[in-house]
BALUMSE-361120 format. One line per 8 residues: number of its first residue (from 1); their letters; for each residue x, y, z of C-alpha. Coordinates in steps of 0.25 Angstrom, whole numbers, plus 2048, in hexadecimal, padded with zeros to 3 digits. Layout:
BEGIN
NUM	A	X Y Z | ...
***
This chain:
BEGIN
1	MEQWSGKK	435 B4E 55C | 432 B59 553 | 42A B65 55B | 426 B72 554 | 41B B7D 55A | 411 B82 550 | 409 B8E 555 | 409 B92 563
9	GITCLILS	406 B88 56F | 407 B7B 564 | 412 B73 564 | 412 B67 559 | 41C B5A 55E | 421 B4F 553 | 425 B43 55A | 431 B3B 552
17	PTEPCSLN	42F B2D 555 | 43E B29 55C | 43D B37 567 | 439 B37 573 | 42E B40 575 | 429 B4C 57F | 428 B5A 581 | 421 B63 58A
25	FTDPEGNI	418 B6D 58A | 417 B7C 593 | 40E B86 58C | 400 B87 593 | 3F9 B83 584 | 3FC B7F 577 | 3FA B73 56C | 403 B66 56B
33	EILQQLDS	402 B5F 55F | 409 B53 55E | 40C B4A 553 | 413 B3D 558 | 418 B31 551 | 420 B26 55A | 425 B1A 55A | 420 B0F 563
41	GVECNYLV	422 B11 572 | 426 B21 571 | 420 B29 57B | 41E B3A 57A | 41C B41 587 | 418 B50 585 | 415 B59 593 | 40C B66 594
49	TVYLGYGI	40E B6E 59F | 408 B7A 5A4 | 409 B84 5B0 | 406 B7D 5BE | 3F5 B80 5C2 | 3F4 B7D 5B3 | 3EE B72 5AB | 3EE B6D 59C
57	EVQVLNVS	3E0 B6C 595 | 3E5 B64 588 | 3DC B63 57B | 3DE B58 571 | 3DC B60 563 | 3E0 B52 55A | 3E5 B46 55F | 3EB B3A 556
65	VLEGEQVT	3EF B2D 55D | 3F0 B20 556 | 3F0 B13 55C | 3F8 B0F 566 | 3FE B1E 568 | 3FD B21 577 | 3F8 B2F 57A | 3F7 B34 58A
73	VEDTGGRE	3F4 B42 58F | 3F7 B43 5A0 | 3F7 B4C 5AA | 405 B49 5AF | 404 B57 5B9 | 3FD B4F 5C6 | 402 B46 5CE | 401 B3B 5C6
81	PFILANES	3FE B3C 5B7 | 3F0 B3B 5B1 | 3EC B35 5A4 | 3E3 B42 59D | 3E1 B38 58F | 3E7 B30 587 | 3E6 B2C 578 | 3D7 B22 57B
89	VLMRGLVL	3D0 B30 57E | 3DA B3B 577 | 3CF B43 56D | 3D1 B50 565 | 3CA B58 56E | 3CC B52 57C | 3CF B5B 587 | 3D9 B58 593
97	RSWSNQIS	3DD B5F 59F | 3E7 B5C 5A8 | 3E6 B5E 5B7 | 3F6 B64 5B8 | 402 B6D 5B1 | 405 B61 5A8 | 401 B57 59C | 409 B4C 597
105	IRFRGDQQ	406 B47 586 | 40B B3A 584 | 40C B33 577 | 410 B24 576 | 411 B1B 568 | 40F B0C 569 | 40E B0B 558 | 41A B0E 54F
113	RNSMLLLL	41A B1C 548 | 40E B21 54F | 40A B2F 54E | 3FE B36 554 | 3FA B45 555 | 3F7 B4D 562 | 3F1 B59 562 | 3EE B60 56D
121	HYQAFVLS	3EB B6F 575 | 3EE B72 584 | 3ED B7E 58E | 3EF B7E 59C | 3E3 B83 5A6 | 3E3 B86 5B3 | 3E2 B7B 5BB | 3DA B7B 5C9
129	CAFPKEPA	3D9 B72 5D5 | 3CD B6A 5D7 | 3C0 B6E 5DD | 3C3 B6A 5ED | 3BA B60 5F0 | 3AF B65 5F9 | 3B0 B5E 607 | 3A4 B55 60C
137	GGEVSVTH	39D B5E 616 | 3A3 B69 611 | 3A6 B74 607 | 3B1 B7A 601 | 3B4 B88 5F8 | 3BE B8B 5EE | 3C3 B98 5EA | 3CA B92 5DC
145	LHAGGEAY	3CD B87 5D7 | 3DC B8B 5D2 | 3E7 B8D 5D9 | 3E8 B95 5E5 | 3D9 B92 5E6 | 3D3 B8E 5F5 | 3C9 B84 5F9 | 3C2 B86 606
153	FSCFTGYK	3BC B7A 60F | 3B0 B7A 618 | 3A8 B70 620 | 39A B6F 624 | 395 B6E 631 | 396 B60 636 | 3A2 B60 630 | 3B1 B64 632
161	LQGPKMLT	3BC B66 628 | 3C8 B5B 627 | 3D3 B63 61F | 3D6 B72 619 | 3CC B7B 618 | 3D3 B82 60D | 3DA B7D 600 | 3E1 B85 5F7
169	CRNATTPY	3E3 B81 5E8 | 3F3 B7E 5E4 | 3FB B80 5D7 | 3FF B75 5D3 | 403 B6D 5C6 | 3F3 B67 5C9 | 3ED B72 5D4 | 3EB B6C 5E1
177	WSGKEPRC	3E4 B70 5ED | 3ED B72 5FA | 3E8 B65 602 | 3DD B5D 602 | 3CE B60 604 | 3C8 B5E 611 | 3BD B57 616 | 3AF B5C 61F
185	VASCGGMI	3B0 B51 628 | 3A3 B4D 630 | 3A3 B51 63E | 3A1 B46 648 | 398 B4D 64F | 396 B5B 657 | 38D B67 659 | 385 B6C 64E
193	KNATYGRI	37E B7A 655 | 374 B83 64D | 370 B77 645 | 367 B7B 63B | 36E B74 62E | 376 B6A 62C | 37B B5C 62B | 384 B52 633
201	VSPGFPGN	389 B47 62D | 392 B3B 634 | 3A2 B3B 632 | 3A7 B36 624 | 399 B38 61F | 395 B36 613 | 3A1 B2B 613 | 3A2 B21 61F
209	YSNNLTCH	3A3 B25 62F | 3AD B20 637 | 3AD B18 642 | 3AB B1A 650 | 3A5 B27 650 | 39C B2F 65A | 397 B3B 654 | 38D B45 65B
217	WVLEAPEG	388 B50 657 | 37E B5A 65D | 374 B64 655 | 36D B6F 659 | 365 B79 654 | 363 B87 655 | 359 B8A 660 | 34A B88 65C
225	QRLHIHFE	34D B7D 653 | 34E B6E 651 | 356 B65 648 | 352 B5A 63D | 35C B51 639 | 35B B4C 62A | 363 B3F 627 | 36A B3E 619
233	KVALAEDD	371 B33 61D | 374 B28 627 | 37C B1C 623 | 383 B14 62F | 389 B06 630 | 380 AFA 635 | 387 AFB 641 | 387 B04 64D
241	DRLLIKNG	388 B11 645 | 37E B1B 649 | 378 B28 649 | 370 B2D 653 | 368 B3A 654 | 363 B3F 660 | 35B B4B 665 | 361 B53 66E
249	NNIDSPPV	36F B57 671 | 375 B4C 677 | 379 B3D 675 | 36F B3A 67F | 362 B40 678 | 357 B39 672 | 35B B34 664 | 353 B37 657
257	YDSYKVEY	35A B2E 64D | 362 B21 650 | 366 B19 643 | 367 B0D 64D | 356 B0E 64C | 353 B11 63F | 355 B0B 632 | 352 B17 628
265	LPNEGVLS	353 B26 62A | 347 B2E 62E | 346 B37 621 | 33E B42 62A | 34D B43 632 | 34D B45 641 | 348 B51 64C | 34D B57 656
273	TGRYLFIE	343 B5B 662 | 34C B67 666 | 35A B6E 660 | 362 B63 660 | 367 B54 65C | 371 B4C 661 | 378 B43 653 | 382 B37 659
281	FTTDGTLT	387 B2F 64E | 38F B22 651 | 398 B17 64A | 39E B0B 650 | 3AC B05 64B | 3A9 AFD 63F | 3A1 B01 632 | 39E B0D 62D
289	STGAAVRY	394 B14 624 | 391 B22 61E | 38A B25 62C | 381 B33 62B | 37B B3F 626 | 373 B49 62B | 36B B57 629 | 366 B5E 634
297	EGRLIMLF	360 B6C 635 | 358 B74 640 | 349 B79 63F | 341 B83 645 | 338 B7C 64D | 32C B7A 658 | 331 B75 664 | 324 B6F 666
305	ANTFAKGM	321 B6A 65A | 321 B5B 655 | 329 B5D 64A | 334 B64 642 | 32C B71 640 | 31C B70 641 | 319 B6C 634 | 327 B6B 62D
313	CYEPFVKN	32F B61 626 | 33F B61 627 | 347 B66 61B | 34B B5D 611 | 355 B59 60D | 35E B53 600 | 36D B52 5FF | 372 B55 5EF
321	GNFSGSDS	366 B5D 5EE | 35B B67 5F1 | 34C B6A 5F4 | 341 B75 5F5 | 336 B76 5FB | 327 B7C 5FE | 329 B81 60B | 338 B84 610
329	AYGLGAVV	333 B81 61F | 32C B71 619 | 321 B74 620 | 316 B69 61F | 311 B69 60D | 320 B6D 60B | 325 B67 5FF | 332 B66 5FA
337	EFSCDPGY	339 B60 5EE | 347 B5C 5EA | 351 B5C 5E0 | 361 B57 5E0 | 36D B5E 5DD | 373 B5F 5D0 | 379 B50 5CD | 36F B4B 5D7
345	TLEQGSVV	361 B44 5D6 | 356 B40 5DE | 355 B33 5E4 | 34C B2C 5ED | 342 B35 5F7 | 339 B3E 5EF | 33B B4C 5E7 | 331 B52 5EF
353	IECVDAQN	32B B51 5FE | 321 B56 606 | 31F B5B 615 | 313 B54 61B | 30C B4D 627 | 308 B59 62E | 309 B52 63A | 318 B4D 639
361	PQWNETEP	31E B56 62C | 326 B4D 624 | 32A B4D 616 | 321 B41 60D | 32E B3B 607 | 33D B3B 609 | 346 B43 603 | 34C B40 5F8
369	ACRAVCSG	35B B3F 5F2 | 364 B44 5E9 | 371 B3B 5E2 | 37A B3B 5D9 | 375 B30 5D1 | 37F B27 5C5 | 37A B29 5B7 | 36D B32 5B2
377	EITDSAGV	36C B3B 5A6 | 36D B4A 5A8 | 366 B55 59D | 368 B61 5A7 | 372 B6C 5A1 | 379 B6C 5AD | 37C B63 5B9 | 386 B5A 5C0
385	VLSPNWPE	388 B4A 5BF | 38C B44 5CB | 392 B38 5D1 | 389 B2E 5D7 | 386 B32 5E5 | 38E B3D 5E3 | 394 B43 5EE | 393 B36 5F5
393	AYDKGQDC	39D B2C 5ED | 398 B25 5E2 | 396 B14 5E0 | 39E B0A 5DA | 39D B03 5CD | 392 B10 5C9 | 391 B12 5BA | 389 B1E 5B7
401	IWGIHVEE	384 B27 5AA | 380 B35 5AA | 37B B3A 59D | 37C B4A 59D | 373 B51 590 | 374 B60 58D | 36E B68 580 | 373 B63 573
409	DKRIMLDI	37A B70 572 | 381 B70 57D | 38D B6A 584 | 390 B64 590 | 39A B68 59C | 39F B60 5A6 | 3A5 B66 5B1 | 3AB B5A 5BB
417	QVLHIGKN	3AB B60 5C8 | 3B0 B52 5D0 | 3B6 B48 5CD | 3BA B3C 5D6 | 3B7 B2F 5D4 | 3BF B21 5D7 | 3CC B1E 5CC | 3C1 B12 5C6
425	DLLTFYDG	3B6 B1B 5C3 | 3B2 B22 5B6 | 3AB B30 5B2 | 3AA B30 5A4 | 3A4 B3D 59C | 39F B38 58F | 39E B43 584 | 390 B3E 57F
433	DDLTANIL	381 B39 584 | 387 B2B 585 | 395 B21 589 | 399 B20 57B | 39C B30 57A | 3AA B34 57B | 3B2 B36 589 | 3B2 B44 58D
441	GQYSGTKP	3BA B40 59A | 3BC B33 5A3 | 3C1 B34 5B1 | 3C4 B2C 5BD | 3CA B2F 5CA | 3CB B3E 5CF | 3CB B4C 5C6 | 3C9 B5A 5C9
449	HFKLYTSM	3BE B63 5C2 | 3BD B62 5B4 | 3B3 B65 5A9 | 3B1 B5E 59B | 3A8 B62 58E | 39F B5A 587 | 39F B5D 576 | 390 B59 578
457	ADVTIQFQ	383 B5A 57E | 384 B4D 588 | 38E B47 592 | 38D B39 597 | 393 B36 5A5 | 397 B29 5A9 | 39C B26 5B7 | 3A3 B17 5BA
465	SDPATNIY	3A7 B14 5C9 | 3AE B09 5CB | 3AA AFD 5D2 | 3B6 AFC 5DA | 3B6 B0C 5DE | 3BC B11 5E9 | 3B7 B1D 5EA | 3AD B22 5F4
473	GYNNGFVV	3AA B2E 5FB | 3A4 B3C 5FC | 3A5 B43 5EF | 3AB B38 5E7 | 3A7 B39 5D9 | 3A6 B44 5CF | 39C B50 5CD | 399 B55 5BE
481	HFFEVARN	394 B61 5B9 | 38E B64 5AE | 389 B70 5A3 | 384 B71 598 | 38C B7C 58F | 389 B82 582 | 390 B7E 577 | 398 B8B 575
489	DTCSELPE	3A6 B83 573 | 3A7 B84 563 | 3B2 B8D 55C | 3AE B92 54F | 3AC B8A 541 | 3BC B8A 53A | 3B9 B8A 52C | 3C0 B7F 521
497	ITNGWKST	3CC B84 518 | 3CF B85 50B | 3D7 B79 506 | 3D6 B71 513 | 3CC B6B 51D | 3CA B6B 52B | 3C5 B61 537 | 3C0 B61 542
505	SHPDLIHG	3C1 B5B 54F | 3B3 B5E 554 | 3A6 B63 54C | 3A2 B6F 555 | 3AF B77 556 | 3AE B74 567 | 3B9 B7A 570 | 3C5 B70 56D
513	TVITYQCY	3C2 B6D 55E | 3CD B6D 553 | 3CB B6F 545 | 3D9 B6A 53C | 3DB B70 52E | 3E4 B69 523 | 3E5 B6E 517 | 3E3 B65 508
521	PGFELVGS	3EF B60 500 | 3F8 B6A 4FB | 3F5 B75 505 | 3FC B7A 513 | 3F5 B7C 51F | 3F7 B8C 524 | 3F2 B8D 531 | 3EE B84 53F
529	EILMCQWD	3EB B75 53A | 3E4 B74 546 | 3D9 B7E 54E | 3D3 B7C 55C | 3C7 B81 560 | 3CD B88 56D | 3C6 B8A 57B | 3C2 B99 577
537	LTWSGDVP	3BA B92 56B | 3C4 B99 560 | 3CD B8F 557 | 3D9 B8E 55B | 3E1 B95 54E | 3DC B9A 540 | 3D6 B93 533 | 3E0 B8E 52C
545	KCQEDYAF	3E4 B8E 51E | 3E8 B84 513 | 3F2 B8A 508 | 3FA B82 4FC | 405 B7D 500 | 40D B80 4F3 | 419 B78 4F9 | 411 B6A 4F8
553	SRLKITGW	413 B66 4EA | 421 B6A 4E9 | 423 B64 4F7 | 427 B54 4F8 | 429 B4F 505 | 42C B40 507 | 435 B38 512 | 42C B3B 51D
561	RQIETGTC	41D B38 525 | 413 B40 526 | 40D B42 534 | 3FF B44 538 | 3FB B53 536 | 3F8 B5C 53E | 3FC B6A 543 | 40A B65 546
569	GSQTNRNH	409 B5A 53D | 408 B66 530 | 413 B6D 535 | 41D B62 536 | 41A B5B 52B | 41F B69 524 | 42A B66 52B | 42F B5B 529
577	AALKQNGR	42B B5E 51B | 434 B68 51B | 43F B62 523 | 440 B56 519 | 441 B5F 50D | 44C B67 514 | 451 B57 515 | 453 B57 524
585	TET	44A B54 531 | 449 B59 53E | 442 B54 54A
***
């Protein structure tokens, strides 16, 4: 194996066909160019290792892999190796990011005397812990995501924290939180005083409840108020499971709702006649289901009125959405209009409802529902794409396609904030407006926060869930934010050179574009053969020149086979020529 260094940060290798080959790189940034000739079955492995707490970003500047040759780039610093790319996806301009401080690059030649070219630029970047999962029924706040950062967890009323209140981001090969994220577990009963606004859910919601439960809640509104209950969801097993709401503060109070006796939930909810409501939830020892979720609110009342408040409707509600109204008191004639949070679509119900009926004020239509749907066409400059039914689990056997389109002179940044899908499910990003476009990335399983950039004004997202997927439960799926960004990512135009020519990897000279300069026969390149558009939108070097090679016509070299040209290739050819001329060889 012959190794030589060009300009600082570039390591160039020529590998002989018979020697075992391996090499370690420990610089925080550099270029690696490898010209390789291998006999069948020879395998080479190169390791790039940076400091703990840092990852490695690799950009493919040039690649030429022949049929039968295998190339694998792996993240090897974690508990198990993870393949970042192989020969089927390696292409000029591809950017890879590791989740640890070490990667390996492996080559294998399956044919006699194959040769390949691979030019890579790598640089270290600061790794961070993934944003901790927010517990259902609670919230999380984070100081920062780098080593030493802290995450604080808390639960809403009616839930109790199960697990640590605080986690710390620890430095390691791959930074990690000091423990498992806690859960907010719904309490089985309790006394809720000063009940002005809140939510009660059955234990385990939105997952299934347990068997043999008996839960009692007592709600006490402030003095001079009474309570209204709005039903979000009631799903009980068809046996002896039961939800009772009673008009008072004890088990003997008269019921105002009994799941045994009603087939449909009352759209208007239920109303107490005084300050108290008693809620009872019981389950038997057989089947289970999702359970119940109700929202309560306390409002000022006229104690002897027959309605919630004289001439008023109850306050509307929509999950994963918002509403605006013409009257904050929701009096007779008030009009309310609903909208959904980004990523959700209005379904069922009505977009606009009105408070009607002076004798018994009520809304003329049911409230709508906001759901994350499967597929859609989006033309907004910013937004979010959610897995179907987010934040609840998606269904099995789904094939969803979203198209995002922005202004023609723009491109799209994709910010993948959550990715937690089954190992046999696929989330694919296409760099264009259909499924025939180049693939930006294809993912399965769980991945930490990352970003992708398109090269054009369209992106297509496809999600396919395995018909036999075992993913279920809250916060399983994906959250992809997108933003229209300006195309201010190009380097300046570089000139042609006299007595030579240039070739460009991308016509728009975007970040990562590689320009290769070559000279006509009889001329020698002075300077760097390959220039790259860097992160700061400057070129990696000065434009080279082609000067006449006066020794070209006098020097005759025979008996060796020229290797594919490149930065290392050009220098190595000259080295071999000199060695041959001196009558000796070196490896």
